[in-house]
MDTraj code that builds the backbone (N, CA, C; nanometers):
import mdtraj as md
import numpy as np

residues = "LEU THR TRP THR MET TYR GLY ASN TRP LEU PRO GLY ASP LYS ARG GLY PHE VAL SER ASN VAL ARG ASP GLY ASP GLY PRO GLU VAL ARG HIS ASN ILE PRO GLY MET GLU TYR ASP ARG ASP LEU PRO SER LEU GLU GLU ALA ALA ARG SER ASN LEU VAL GLY GLU PRO ILE ARG ILE HIS ILE GLU GLN ALA GLU VAL LEU LEU PRO GLN PHE GLN GLU THR ALA ILE PHE ARG SER TRP ARG LEU PHE ALA VAL ALA ILE MET SER ASN HIS CYS HIS VAL VAL LEU GLY VAL PRO GLY ASP PRO ASP PRO LYS THR LEU LEU GLN GLY LEU LYS SER TYR GLY SER ARG ALA LEU ASN ARG LYS TRP LYS LYS PRO LEU SER GLY THR TRP TRP THR GLU SER GLY SER LYS ARG LYS LEU PRO ASP ASP THR ALA VAL LEU ALA GLY VAL LYS TYR LEU ILE ASP GLN GLU TYR PRO LEU VAL LEU TRP THR THR CYS ILE PRO GLU LEU LYS LEU PRO GLY GLY ARG ILE LYS".split()
xyz = np.array([
    [7.5920, 14.7611, 14.2697],
    [7.5116, 14.6713, 14.1868],
    [7.5147, 14.5302, 14.2727],
    [7.5157, 14.4606, 14.2939],
    [7.4664, 14.3067, 14.3424],
    [7.3621, 14.2169, 14.2615],
    [7.3939, 14.0894, 14.2144],
    [7.3050, 14.0152, 14.1473],
    [7.3762, 13.9085, 14.1504],
    [7.2583, 13.7510, 14.2332],
    [7.3103, 13.6430, 14.2373],
    [7.3369, 13.5756, 14.0739],
    [7.3511, 13.4508, 14.1081],
    [7.3808, 13.3369, 14.0509],
    [7.2786, 13.2466, 13.9970],
    [7.1857, 13.2287, 13.9013],
    [7.0503, 13.1738, 13.9138],
    [7.0707, 13.1109, 13.9835],
    [6.9263, 13.0895, 14.0363],
    [6.9218, 12.9491, 14.1571],
    [6.9308, 12.9812, 14.3157],
    [7.0192, 13.0603, 14.3098],
    [7.0908, 13.0808, 14.4426],
    [7.0362, 13.2186, 14.5232],
    [6.9940, 13.1911, 14.6617],
    [6.9365, 13.3275, 14.6920],
    [6.7783, 13.3399, 14.7099],
    [6.7156, 13.2669, 14.6819],
    [6.5812, 13.2832, 14.6634],
    [6.4916, 13.3627, 14.7508],
    [6.3952, 13.3804, 14.6595],
    [6.2894, 13.4830, 14.8029],
    [6.2711, 13.3863, 14.8755],
    [6.2421, 13.3707, 15.0428],
    [6.2246, 13.3004, 15.1111],
    [6.3115, 13.2739, 15.2223],
    [6.4511, 13.2865, 15.1677],
    [6.5753, 13.2895, 15.2035],
    [6.6218, 13.2834, 15.3488],
    [6.6514, 13.1808, 15.4328],
    [6.6368, 13.2351, 15.5809],
    [6.7439, 13.3437, 15.6177],
    [6.8373, 13.3582, 15.5511],
    [6.9709, 13.4834, 15.5165],
    [6.9267, 13.5900, 15.4766],
    [6.7768, 13.5757, 15.4751],
    [6.7213, 13.7473, 15.4295],
    [6.7786, 13.7684, 15.2530],
    [6.6360, 13.8214, 15.2104],
    [6.6553, 13.8207, 15.0448],
    [6.5448, 13.9406, 15.0403],
    [6.5854, 14.0417, 14.9640],
    [6.5002, 14.1626, 14.8924],
    [6.3970, 14.1150, 14.7525],
    [6.2813, 14.0461, 14.7624],
    [6.2026, 14.0829, 14.6776],
    [6.0673, 14.1046, 14.7082],
    [5.9462, 14.1526, 14.6092],
    [5.8639, 14.1671, 14.6214],
    [5.7749, 14.0543, 14.7339],
    [5.7027, 14.1004, 14.8694],
    [5.6211, 14.0329, 14.9387],
    [5.4878, 14.0711, 14.9770],
    [5.4048, 13.9309, 15.0310],
    [5.2544, 14.0756, 15.1007],
    [5.3181, 14.0751, 15.2146],
    [5.2286, 14.2455, 15.2165],
    [5.2379, 14.2940, 15.3670],
    [5.1351, 14.2738, 15.4240],
    [5.0923, 14.1398, 15.5069],
    [4.9795, 14.0549, 15.5471],
    [4.8924, 14.0304, 15.4441],
    [4.7265, 14.1197, 15.4802],
    [4.6577, 14.0901, 15.3484],
    [4.6819, 14.2203, 15.2616],
    [4.7540, 14.3301, 15.3047],
    [4.7913, 14.4542, 15.1745],
    [4.8724, 14.4086, 15.0620],
    [4.8861, 14.5190, 14.9593],
    [4.9819, 14.5286, 14.8817],
    [5.1312, 14.4685, 14.8636],
    [5.1894, 14.4500, 14.7766],
    [5.3342, 14.3926, 14.7699],
    [5.3893, 14.5012, 14.8127],
    [5.5035, 14.5010, 14.9183],
    [5.6588, 14.5531, 14.9206],
    [5.7247, 14.5194, 14.9397],
    [5.8071, 14.5897, 14.9212],
    [5.9919, 14.5552, 14.8798],
    [6.0782, 14.6250, 14.9862],
    [6.1493, 14.5360, 15.0681],
    [6.1923, 14.5715, 15.2146],
    [6.3595, 14.5981, 15.1714],
    [6.3690, 14.7288, 15.1130],
    [6.5528, 14.7021, 15.0363],
    [6.6069, 14.8766, 15.0640],
    [6.5730, 14.9289, 15.1221],
    [6.5899, 15.0988, 15.2030],
    [6.7187, 15.0386, 15.2961],
    [6.8275, 15.1336, 15.2343],
    [6.9265, 15.1278, 15.3443],
    [6.9017, 15.0969, 15.5384],
    [6.9063, 15.0446, 15.5756],
    [6.8951, 15.0119, 15.7406],
    [6.7642, 14.9579, 15.7420],
    [6.7007, 14.9407, 15.6766],
    [6.5774, 14.8739, 15.6913],
    [6.6085, 14.6994, 15.7165],
    [6.4904, 14.6853, 15.7542],
    [6.5635, 14.4956, 15.7892],
    [6.5045, 14.4451, 15.7112],
    [6.5402, 14.3394, 15.6161],
    [6.4901, 14.2381, 15.5273],
    [6.4238, 14.1533, 15.5382],
    [6.2987, 14.1215, 15.4586],
    [6.2658, 13.9664, 15.4828],
    [6.3310, 13.8356, 15.4731],
    [6.2868, 13.7611, 15.5615],
    [6.3557, 13.6570, 15.5354],
    [6.2822, 13.5594, 15.6608],
    [6.3404, 13.4223, 15.6126],
    [6.2518, 13.2511, 15.6557],
    [6.1297, 13.2898, 15.6296],
    [6.1421, 13.3028, 15.4697],
    [5.9835, 13.2246, 15.4749],
    [5.9572, 13.1172, 15.4134],
    [5.9421, 12.9806, 15.4638],
    [5.9848, 12.8787, 15.3681],
    [5.8715, 12.8496, 15.2769],
    [5.8029, 12.8595, 15.2614],
    [5.6931, 12.8531, 15.1848],
    [5.7113, 12.8935, 15.0577],
    [5.7295, 13.0251, 15.0762],
    [5.7778, 13.1260, 14.9279],
    [5.8831, 13.0656, 14.9055],
    [6.0012, 13.0221, 15.0133],
    [6.1575, 12.9879, 14.9362],
    [6.0840, 12.8418, 14.8348],
    [6.0115, 12.7240, 14.8731],
    [6.0001, 12.6399, 14.8088],
    [5.8738, 12.6594, 14.6714],
    [5.8200, 12.7723, 14.6972],
    [5.7410, 12.7951, 14.5482],
    [5.8697, 12.8655, 14.4707],
    [5.9237, 12.9518, 14.4938],
    [6.0811, 12.9961, 14.3637],
    [6.1141, 12.9087, 14.3366],
    [6.1923, 12.7287, 14.4206],
    [6.2283, 12.6462, 14.4007],
    [6.1758, 12.5864, 14.3119],
    [6.0610, 12.5722, 14.2811],
    [6.0032, 12.4805, 14.2411],
    [5.9923, 12.5458, 14.0880],
    [5.9562, 12.7034, 14.0487],
    [5.9491, 12.7209, 13.9199],
    [6.1332, 12.7409, 13.8403],
    [6.2115, 12.6485, 13.9310],
    [6.3254, 12.6509, 13.8650],
    [6.3727, 12.6068, 13.7630],
    [6.4161, 12.6466, 13.6133],
    [6.4372, 12.5413, 13.5164],
    [6.5567, 12.4980, 13.4786],
    [6.6551, 12.4300, 13.5591],
    [6.7718, 12.3866, 13.5819],
    [6.8261, 12.4145, 13.7184],
    [6.9776, 12.3087, 13.7413],
    [6.9772, 12.3803, 13.8399],
    [7.0619, 12.4890, 13.9162],
    [7.0565, 12.5068, 14.0642],
    [7.1137, 12.6494, 14.0914],
    [7.2532, 12.6751, 14.0347],
    [7.2874, 12.8005, 13.9673],
    [7.4281, 12.7757, 13.9501],
    [7.5692, 12.8426, 14.0383],
    [7.6681, 12.7411, 14.0467],
    [7.7792, 12.7883, 14.1140],
    [7.8758, 12.8118, 13.9979],
    [7.9746, 12.9181, 14.0276],
    [8.0655, 12.9593, 13.9058],
    [8.2011, 12.9220, 14.0089],
    [8.3178, 12.8890, 13.8974],
    [8.4051, 12.8861, 13.9597],
    [8.5059, 12.9627, 13.9253],
    [8.6643, 12.9180, 13.9426],
    [8.7675, 13.0125, 13.9636],
    [8.7976, 13.0675, 13.8558],
    [8.7722, 13.0214, 13.7549],
    [8.8123, 13.0284, 13.6420],
    [8.6965, 13.0794, 13.5388],
    [8.5938, 13.0584, 13.6153],
    [8.4611, 13.1814, 13.5340],
    [8.4820, 13.3460, 13.5803],
    [8.5114, 13.2910, 13.7107],
    [8.5185, 13.4316, 13.7667],
    [8.6524, 13.4854, 13.7248],
    [8.7618, 13.4268, 13.6869],
    [8.8650, 13.5059, 13.6221],
    [8.8157, 13.5664, 13.4578],
    [8.7212, 13.4983, 13.4170],
    [8.6700, 13.5471, 13.2655],
    [8.6040, 13.6634, 13.3073],
    [8.5301, 13.6820, 13.3972],
    [8.3762, 13.7742, 13.4341],
    [8.4924, 13.8999, 13.4665],
    [8.5484, 13.9328, 13.5393],
    [8.6400, 14.0107, 13.5701],
    [8.7305, 14.1043, 13.4824],
    [8.7743, 14.0717, 13.3509],
    [8.8126, 14.1526, 13.2340],
    [8.6536, 14.1953, 13.1672],
    [8.6152, 14.1017, 13.2022],
    [8.4814, 14.1542, 13.1015],
    [8.4066, 14.2915, 13.1548],
    [8.3567, 14.2703, 13.3143],
    [8.3485, 14.4131, 13.3749],
    [8.4445, 14.5244, 13.3385],
    [8.5637, 14.5207, 13.3434],
    [8.6097, 14.5486, 13.3372],
    [8.6632, 14.6756, 13.1543],
    [8.6108, 14.5407, 13.0946],
    [8.6496, 14.6243, 12.9046],
    [8.4852, 14.6541, 12.8947],
    [8.3628, 14.6173, 12.9725],
    [8.2376, 14.7015, 12.9423],
    [8.2147, 14.8576, 13.0034],
    [8.2857, 14.8085, 13.1317],
    [8.3138, 14.9899, 13.2112],
    [8.3862, 15.0507, 13.1248],
    [8.4936, 15.0003, 13.0201],
    [8.6055, 15.1189, 12.9846],
    [8.5338, 15.1634, 12.8517],
    [8.4223, 15.0308, 12.7657],
    [8.3736, 15.0818, 12.6785],
    [8.2458, 15.1825, 12.7229],
    [8.2034, 15.1743, 12.8073],
    [8.0270, 15.2304, 12.8609],
    [8.0910, 15.3249, 12.9366],
    [8.2363, 15.3987, 12.9324],
    [8.2840, 15.5380, 13.0225],
    [8.2266, 15.5114, 13.1318],
    [8.2544, 15.4131, 13.2070],
    [8.1986, 15.3836, 13.3652],
    [8.3339, 15.3711, 13.4025],
    [8.3128, 15.4187, 13.5722],
    [8.4770, 15.3837, 13.6272],
    [8.4542, 15.2842, 13.7562],
    [8.5413, 15.1816, 13.7325],
    [8.4976, 15.0879, 13.7631],
    [8.6068, 15.1005, 13.9157],
    [8.5053, 15.1323, 13.9909],
    [8.5701, 15.0906, 14.1813],
    [8.6304, 14.9858, 14.2039],
    [8.5370, 14.8551, 14.2252],
    [8.5474, 14.7851, 14.3137],
    [8.4618, 14.6323, 14.2698],
    [8.5472, 14.5170, 14.2214],
    [8.4639, 14.3738, 14.1812],
    [8.5128, 14.3040, 14.2848],
    [8.3811, 14.2525, 14.3439],
    [8.4103, 14.1261, 14.4073],
    [8.3009, 13.9656, 14.3623],
    [8.3616, 13.8527, 14.3060],
    [8.3067, 13.7645, 14.2490],
    [8.3484, 13.6613, 14.3520],
    [8.1827, 13.6242, 14.3945],
    [8.1937, 13.4916, 14.4736],
    [8.1109, 13.3928, 14.3816],
    [8.1182, 13.2906, 14.4436],
    [8.0507, 13.1180, 14.3512],
    [7.9188, 13.1744, 14.3143],
    [7.8753, 13.2302, 14.4484],
    [7.7024, 13.2597, 14.4345],
    [7.6556, 13.3693, 14.3602],
    [7.7479, 13.4989, 14.3904],
    [7.6778, 13.6081, 14.3647],
    [7.7979, 13.7136, 14.3258],
    [7.7778, 13.8155, 14.3101],
    [7.8357, 13.9156, 14.2315],
    [7.8369, 14.0746, 14.3143],
    [7.9299, 14.1469, 14.3393],
    [7.9492, 14.2809, 14.3615],
    [8.0238, 14.3887, 14.2951],
    [7.9516, 14.4721, 14.2579],
    [8.0788, 14.5845, 14.1859],
    [7.9810, 14.7244, 14.2019],
    [8.1179, 14.7908, 14.2367],
    [8.0507, 14.9192, 14.2708],
    [8.1385, 15.0287, 14.1548],
    [8.0404, 15.0934, 14.0927],
    [8.1181, 15.1835, 13.9610],
    [8.0443, 15.3069, 13.9877],
    [8.1012, 15.4188, 13.9196],
    [8.0798, 15.5587, 13.8768],
    [8.0213, 15.5971, 13.7554],
    [7.9330, 15.6483, 13.7306],
    [7.8950, 15.6776, 13.5588],
    [7.8644, 15.8405, 13.5791],
    [7.8673, 15.8447, 13.4220],
    [7.8863, 15.9909, 13.3875],
    [7.6917, 16.0111, 13.3931],
    [7.6222, 16.1126, 13.4539],
    [7.5177, 16.1467, 13.4437],
    [7.4422, 16.1057, 13.5410],
    [7.3212, 16.0398, 13.4931],
    [7.2267, 15.9908, 13.6231],
    [7.1491, 15.8859, 13.5554],
    [7.1804, 15.7672, 13.4807],
    [7.1495, 15.6569, 13.4334],
    [7.0524, 15.5900, 13.5272],
    [6.9797, 15.5095, 13.4546],
    [6.9005, 15.3850, 13.5421],
    [7.0142, 15.3011, 13.5416],
    [7.0091, 15.2890, 13.6788],
    [7.0843, 15.1520, 13.7375],
    [7.0183, 15.0069, 13.6899],
    [6.9436, 15.0070, 13.6602],
    [6.9064, 14.8839, 13.5882],
    [6.9659, 14.8694, 13.4661],
    [7.0102, 14.9831, 13.3641],
    [7.1031, 14.9582, 13.2336],
    [7.2195, 14.9354, 13.2669],
    [7.3176, 15.0157, 13.3973],
    [7.4273, 14.9422, 13.4444],
    [7.4313, 14.7972, 13.4750],
    [7.3352, 14.7599, 13.5105],
    [7.3190, 14.5997, 13.5497],
    [7.3054, 14.5032, 13.4277],
    [7.1991, 14.5810, 13.3490],
    [7.1912, 14.4833, 13.2540],
    [7.3411, 14.4747, 13.1459],
    [7.3815, 14.5686, 13.1688],
    [7.5200, 14.5530, 13.1027],
    [7.5834, 14.4618, 13.0896],
    [7.6501, 14.5177, 13.2671],
    [7.7365, 14.3841, 13.3177],
    [7.6660, 14.2481, 13.2718],
    [7.5466, 14.2408, 13.2933],
    [7.4515, 14.0968, 13.3385],
    [7.5088, 14.0207, 13.1837],
    [7.5405, 14.0967, 13.0551],
    [7.4660, 14.0774, 12.9452],
    [7.5880, 14.0454, 12.9101],
    [7.6701, 14.1164, 12.9173],
    [7.8581, 14.1188, 12.8387],
    [7.9233, 14.0032, 12.9034],
    [7.8815, 13.9945, 13.0529],
    [7.9669, 13.8562, 13.1420],
    [7.8903, 13.7528, 13.1286],
    [7.7216, 13.7221, 13.0408],
    [7.7447, 13.6239, 12.9845],
    [7.7627, 13.5712, 12.8795],
    [7.7767, 13.6651, 12.7767],
    [7.8054, 13.6132, 12.6833],
    [7.9869, 13.5769, 12.6789],
    [8.0555, 13.6448, 12.7820],
    [8.2021, 13.5802, 12.7967],
    [8.1528, 13.4369, 12.8402],
    [8.0383, 13.3950, 12.9189],
    [8.0877, 13.2923, 12.9487],
    [8.0461, 13.1854, 12.8903],
    [7.9759, 13.2323, 12.8503],
    [7.8797, 13.1365, 12.6992],
    [7.9794, 13.0800, 12.6008],
    [8.1086, 13.1699, 12.5825],
    [8.2095, 13.1551, 12.4855],
    [8.2780, 13.0659, 12.5031],
    [8.2822, 13.0495, 12.6551],
    [8.3780, 12.9132, 12.7247],
    [8.3227, 12.8420, 12.7629],
    [8.2212, 12.8333, 12.8227],
    [8.1262, 12.6971, 12.8706],
    [8.0065, 12.7274, 12.7791],
    [7.9352, 12.6066, 12.8221],
    [7.7831, 12.5501, 12.7822],
    [7.7186, 12.6800, 12.8119],
    [7.6269, 12.7397, 12.7280],
    [7.4845, 12.8474, 12.7769],
    [7.4460, 12.6952, 12.9315],
    [7.3616, 12.7609, 13.0175],
    [7.2823, 12.6605, 13.1181],
    [7.1638, 12.6133, 13.0932],
    [7.1340, 12.5289, 13.1220],
    [7.0160, 12.4738, 13.1432],
    [6.8742, 12.6240, 13.1273],
    [6.9313, 12.6224, 13.2187],
    [6.8180, 12.7664, 13.2630],
    [6.7945, 12.8946, 13.1204],
    [6.8658, 12.8877, 13.0319],
    [6.9031, 12.9800, 12.9796],
    [6.9936, 13.1173, 12.9854],
    [6.9879, 13.0816, 13.1181],
    [7.0795, 13.2089, 13.2193],
    [7.1342, 13.1938, 13.2877],
    [7.2730, 13.2605, 13.3339],
    [7.3631, 13.2535, 13.4460],
    [7.2555, 13.3113, 13.5662],
    [7.2419, 13.4254, 13.5398],
    [7.1711, 13.5258, 13.6765],
    [7.0177, 13.4887, 13.6923],
    [7.0233, 13.5568, 13.8093],
    [6.9113, 13.5199, 13.8602],
    [6.8062, 13.6609, 13.7533],
    [6.7112, 13.7072, 13.7517],
    [6.6029, 13.8108, 13.7183],
    [6.6855, 13.9310, 13.7336],
    [6.7105, 13.9966, 13.8470],
    [6.6912, 14.1098, 13.8754],
    [6.8394, 14.1145, 13.9589],
    [6.8537, 14.2145, 14.0556],
    [6.9536, 14.2103, 14.1580],
    [6.9508, 14.3683, 14.2059],
    [7.0567, 14.3972, 14.3069],
    [6.9937, 14.5142, 14.3616],
    [7.1233, 14.6364, 14.2978],
    [6.9982, 14.7724, 14.2815],
    [7.1210, 14.8425, 14.2269],
    [7.0644, 14.9760, 14.2688],
    [7.1327, 14.9962, 14.4112],
    [7.1358, 15.0882, 14.5216],
    [7.2463, 15.1623, 14.4725],
    [7.1596, 15.2924, 14.4293],
    [7.2911, 15.4171, 14.4065],
    [7.3403, 15.4819, 14.4793],
    [7.4855, 15.5297, 14.4752],
    [7.5728, 15.5839, 14.6172],
    [7.5929, 15.7061, 14.6103],
    [7.5398, 15.7722, 14.6708],
    [7.4938, 15.9376, 14.7086],
    [7.6447, 16.0243, 14.6546],
    [7.7348, 16.0045, 14.7212],
    [7.8607, 16.0721, 14.7348],
    [7.9988, 15.9654, 14.7575],
    [8.0936, 16.0068, 14.8110],
    [8.1995, 15.9849, 14.7543],
    [8.2030, 15.9036, 14.9478],
    [8.1644, 15.8892, 15.0610],
    [8.1450, 15.8825, 15.1613],
    [8.0842, 15.7092, 15.1460],
    [7.9511, 15.7305, 15.0743],
    [7.9098, 15.5936, 15.0179],
    [7.9619, 15.5505, 14.9487],
    [8.0267, 15.5539, 14.8464],
    [8.1167, 15.5247, 14.7293],
    [8.2261, 15.4313, 14.8565],
    [8.3244, 15.4955, 14.9236],
    [8.3955, 15.4177, 14.9355],
    [8.3498, 15.2951, 15.0958],
    [8.2225, 15.3287, 15.1603],
    [8.1729, 15.2167, 15.2225],
    [8.1423, 15.1065, 15.1498],
    [8.0835, 15.1396, 14.9931],
    [8.0318, 15.0675, 14.9305],
    [8.2209, 14.9232, 14.8941],
    [8.3145, 15.0150, 14.8186],
    [8.4244, 14.9392, 14.8340],
    [8.4855, 14.8559, 14.9026],
    [8.4901, 14.9280, 15.0720],
    [8.4983, 14.8371, 15.1778],
    [8.4393, 14.7053, 15.2068],
    [8.3177, 14.7267, 15.1305],
    [8.2575, 14.6258, 15.2097],
    [8.2227, 14.4911, 15.1050],
    [8.2720, 14.5204, 14.9624],
    [8.3354, 14.4354, 14.8794],
    [8.4870, 14.3869, 14.9483],
    [8.5632, 14.4952, 14.9493],
    [8.7189, 14.4404, 14.9943],
    [8.6655, 14.3248, 15.1252],
    [8.5908, 14.3371, 15.2162],
    [8.4943, 14.2368, 15.3541],
    [8.4537, 14.1217, 15.3122],
    [8.4354, 14.0777, 15.1891],
    [8.3468, 13.9457, 15.1515],
    [8.4736, 13.8505, 15.1548],
    [8.3955, 13.7618, 15.2455],
    [8.4420, 13.6458, 15.2863],
    [8.4363, 13.5698, 15.1670],
    [8.5367, 13.4966, 15.1062],
    [8.5655, 13.3896, 15.0709],
    [8.5503, 13.3888, 14.8546],
    [8.5987, 13.5713, 14.8369],
    [8.5695, 13.5661, 14.7256],
    [8.6755, 13.5167, 14.6001],
    [8.6212, 13.4269, 14.4950],
    [8.6996, 13.3973, 14.4224],
    [8.8273, 13.5011, 14.2894],
    [8.7592, 13.6032, 14.2793],
    [8.8176, 13.7518, 14.2841],
    [8.8129, 13.8224, 14.3247],
    [8.8606, 13.9417, 14.3803],
    [8.8613, 14.0656, 14.4165],
    [8.9471, 14.1403, 14.3980],
    [8.8877, 14.2351, 14.2653],
    [8.9755, 14.3685, 14.2273],
    [8.9168, 14.4532, 14.3189],
    [9.0268, 14.5689, 14.3074],
    [8.9712, 14.7139, 14.2986],
    [9.0620, 14.7827, 14.2906],
    [9.0364, 14.9481, 14.2400],
    [9.0836, 15.0115, 14.2190],
    [9.2156, 15.0850, 14.2867],
    [9.2880, 15.1599, 14.2821],
    [9.3735, 15.2311, 14.3502],
    [9.2578, 15.3270, 14.4219],
    [9.2584, 15.3207, 14.5832],
    [9.1548, 15.4318, 14.6380],
    [9.2094, 15.4748, 14.7314],
    [9.3032, 15.5638, 14.7795],
    [9.4076, 15.6313, 14.8624],
    [9.3356, 15.5818, 15.0488],
    [9.2660, 15.6369, 15.0061],
    [9.1147, 15.6738, 15.1328],
    [9.1088, 15.5430, 15.2077],
    [9.1714, 15.4081, 15.1445],
    [9.1118, 15.2688, 15.2075],
    [9.2414, 15.1789, 15.2282],
    [9.2107, 15.1206, 15.3701],
    [9.3533, 15.0359, 15.3768],
    [9.2997, 14.8725, 15.3274],
    [9.3931, 14.8475, 15.2561],
    [9.3395, 14.7380, 15.1754],
    [9.4091, 14.5845, 15.2695],
    [9.3567, 14.4891, 15.2686],
    [9.3846, 14.3851, 15.3445],
    [9.5107, 14.2862, 15.2775],
    [9.5297, 14.1962, 15.3274],
    [9.6595, 14.1264, 15.2089],
    [9.5611, 14.0267, 15.1817],
    [9.5811, 13.9535, 15.0827],
    [9.4620, 13.8550, 15.0526],
    [9.5032, 13.8775, 14.8481],
    [9.3849, 13.8020, 14.7953],
    [9.3875, 13.8080, 14.6422],
    [9.3352, 13.9148, 14.6200],
    [9.4056, 14.0408, 14.6078],
    [9.3671, 14.1515, 14.5452],
    [9.3950, 14.1577, 14.4023],
    [9.3219, 14.1523, 14.2812],
    [9.3844, 14.2060, 14.1475],
    [9.3346, 14.2901, 14.1167],
])
top = md.Topology()
chain = top.add_chain()
for i, resn in enumerate(residues, 1):
    res = top.add_residue(resn, chain, resSeq=i)
    for name in ("N", "CA", "C"):
        top.add_atom(name, md.element.get_by_symbol(name[0]), res)
traj = md.Trajectory(xyz[None], top)
């Protein structure tokens, strides 16, 4: 699961983005299949998204990230999920987890964001926008152990995490640095 803090990485961003876009004169499409090129660099779309913001973009600091991690861990335990890895950056979060059954990933994302918001709201003022997060996020299912290991490795390789945590997975070689 991946999601951004409110107002960051808007549709149209030159770095690439996953959001519905018009394919010429055709219907809206979303380019989010693994290996598919993301849409990118659509300045008019980015400006339209920016004009709709209700408050400044949110960037969290290390104290906030250190509040989120134990909340994500608690949520996983309460919901009987297996948390494999968490990477919290100033403008987005990544989480790899295993869940029993085949729940809709949207439910998993909503649970983490909801409990994360409550934890942040207890210690810091609720943002002017009314939310810490963007509306949605990436909810890609990882089909097998190889994909889960690749997902965890991707999190470990993130640049400049405020908090990086992973459970012990012997198949992975962990780099030095801040691993909680």
